[in-house]
N, C-alpha and C positions, 0 to 999 in steps of 0.2 A: 612673510607671506601676506598678501592682501586678500582677505576673505572674498570669495566670489570672483577672484581673478581668473583669467583664461589664458591657456596656451594658444599657440598658432593652431588654426583649424577649429577653434571654438570650444575645445574640451575644457571643462572646469579644472582649474589647478588643484582644488581640494581633492579631487579623485586621485590625481597622480601622487600628491603628498601623502594621502592616506595609504595608497598602495605601497609607497616607499617606506613609510613608517612600519607597516605590517611586515614587509620583507625584512627590514632591519631587526625588528623584534624577533622574528623567526630565526634569523641567522645568529643573533645573540643567544637565544635559547639553545640552539644546536651546539654552539661553542661551549656553553656551560655544561651541557650534557656530556660532551666529549671529554672535557677536563675531568669531570666527576668520574667518568668511566675509567679513565687512565689512573686516577688516584686510587680508586677502589681496587683496580688490578694490582697496583703496587702494594696496597695494604694486604692483599691476599698472599703476596710473595715477600712479606716483610722480612722474613728470616733468610731467604735464599737469594733475593734480588731477582730482577727480571731483565732479559735481553730485549732489544728493540723488537725482534721478531715475536717474542712471547707476548708483548703488549699488543702488537698488531693482531695476532691470532685471537687474543682474548677480547679485544674491543671491536674487531671487524673494520678498523680504520686503516688507511693506507700508510705506508712507511713515511711518506713525506709529511702527512698530517700529524702523525704521532711524533716524528722528529721535531717538527716546528713547535708543537704544544709542550713537549718535554723541555725544549730550550726556554720557553717562556716560564714554565714552572720552576726550572733551575734558577732563573734570574730572580725569582721571588723567594727562593729558599725553601720551596715546597717539595722539591725533588733533588736528589744528589746522585752523582755517578761515582762508582769505585774506579779510581785511576788505574788500577792494575787489571781489573777484569772487564771494565766497561759496563758492568751491570748497573741497573737503575734501582734506587731505593727511595722511599719517602724521606724527605728532609726533616731536620730537627724542628723546623718551624711548624711542621704538621703535628709533631709531638706536643708542642705548646698549645696549638689550637685544639687538639684532641683532649688534652688535660683540662683546658678551659671549658670545653663542652661537657665533659664528664662531671666537672665540678660546678655545674650550673646551680645545683642545690647542695653543694658540698657533698655530693652523693657518695663518692668513693670514701672520703674521710669519715663521713657519718656512718656509713654502712659497714666499714671494715670490722669493727669489734663484733658486730652482730653476725656477720657471715663467718667470722672466725669461731664464734660460739656454736653456730650450727655444725661446722666441721668438727668441733670438739665433741659435741654430743653424738654425731653420726659416724665420725671417722671416715666419711666419704667426701669426695671432692665437691666443693660448693662454688656456685657461679652467681655473678650479678650481671644482668643484661638490661639494656635499654633499647627503645625503638629509635631507629634512624631511617627515615623514609619508609619504605615497605619492608625493611629488614629489622632484625634484632642483632645488636652487637654486644659482645662480651666486654665489659669494662673492668671487671675484677674477678679474681679466682683464688680460692684457697685449696691447695692440693691436700687430699685426704691422707690420713695416716694408715688406713687399711692397706695391707701389702699389695693387693691387686688394685691398681689405680685405673680409673676411667677418666681420661683426659679428652673429652669431647671437643672442648674449645680452648683456645688460647686467648689471652687478652688482645682485643682488636679483631678477632674472628667474627664473621657475620653469617647469618642465615636468613632466608626469607621468613617473614612472619608466618607462624603456623608449623614450621619445621623445627622440631626439637621442643623439649619441655618448657624451658623458659620462654622461648619464642611463642609457643602455643598459649602459655599463660597470659602473655601480653595481648595477643590477638583476641583471646576469649573475653578479656575485660573491656573490649571496645564495643561501641554501638554497632548494631547489626549492619547498618548501611556502610560503615567504615570497613567492616569485615569483608563485605561483598566487593567493595571498590578495590581494596588491597589485593584480594585474591585474583581479581580480573587483571589488574596491572602486573602482578607478579607471576602470571601463569608460566612464562618462559623460564623464569628462575626456578620455580617449583618443579618444572619438568626435569631438572637435573637430579631429582630424587625420585626415580621411577617407582619406588615402593610407596611414595606418598603423593597422592594427587589431590585436586581441589575437593572432590567429593569426600574423600577420607578426612581431609582437614575440617570440613564443615561438620562431619560426624563427631570428630574429636572436640571441636569447639562446643558443640551441644553437650557432650559428655563432661567436659571440663566445667562448664557453667553449672551443671547438675551436681557434680561431685565436689566442687569447690577447689579443685586442683587439677593440673595437667599431668598426664602420664604418658611417657614415651616408652612403649613396650618393644624394645629391640628393633625399632623401625629404621634407625640409621646405622647402628653397628650391631650385628647379631650377638645376642647374649648380654647386651649392655642396656640398662634401663635408666630412666631419669624421671624425676618429679619436679614440677614447677608451680609456683604460686605468684600471683601478682602483688605488687606494692602500689597502693592507691593514694591519690591525693584527696583533698577535702571534697572534691566533686565526684569522687569514685572513678576518676580516670586513671589509667595505669601510668605510673612514673617509671617503674622498672619491674624486673622479675627476679625472683630468687629461685635457683634450681640446684638439685643435688643429683649426682650420677653415681651409679654403682653397678656391679655385676648383677645379673638377674636373680641369683640366689639370695641376694641381700635386699631385694625389693618385694619379697613375698609378704603376705599377711602373717602375723599381725605387725611385723616390723614396718611395713609400708604405712600403715595407719599412724604409727608412732612418729615416723619421719614427717608425715604431713602435719601432725600436731605441732612438732617443733618448728617446722617451717612457717606455718600460719601464724604462730605466736611471734616468730622473728619478724615476719612481714608486717604484722600489725604494729609492733614496736618501732620498726624502721619507718613505717608510714607516719606514725606520730612524731618521730624526730625530724623527718623531712618537712612535714607540715609546720613544725615549730620554726625551723630554719627559714622556710618561705615567709612565714608571718613576720619574723624579725626583719628580713630583708625588705618586705613591703613597708614596714613601719619606718625603717631607716630612710628609704627613698622618698617617703611622704613628709619627712621632717624638713622644715624650711632651713635653708643654709644661713650662715652667719650674716648679720646685717652689714652692709658696706658703709664705711664712714667716709 
């Protein structure tokens, strides 16, 4: 393009190029958003698989659009189809990508002995969650030995930030501006939980910051409660959250306070270990490579 050039009629070329670039950028953004929505829908149906109509209903996209995008995702190994049922599943390449993301700080490997110890002490199911966009996603879980088990989340399950104890612990550890922005963007997703609204989440964020832990008192499943604590980096930003779920009778005082103490100790220990791993990786990447001869 020649700067300052003109089309027929005297209109500056720059204006048309600018409009075209803007439209292309908008279309690309829309495409990425649609692909992400499809992948998340398949993630929510990881065990059962999804029909084409299920994906269309969940995403609001037309059948032709979903069919075309699924074909592209299959070609990249990100989506697979069951030859017998025709159901769509996340592909194994997604597992590789997910494992790589979860292990950014060797998080699952580093945290596993610690969350196992929390389960050993509490005998209740223990979860590890991280932020992804405006959601929290469960990346590890140790099922409790107590006979009545509370399985709020499976590995890979996600909830809007602020919904659930671990998710609330993550949100509460963020700067206030981030909290407000996330809740504004996630309003539609939060509306899927009619017992939990924006105002209640803000109240719980304030309470969590005051108490030093998040508490979900039967808001998602009646009679089931959970406690969450954040795991912080050296800048006091949340890396992940640790949570424990149990029936309501096992969450009363003084046991609740004991659980919080175990969890906060575990979170501090895990924070130290993750920060150590981060420090090592920064040191390794800053070292000069071998000299070329």
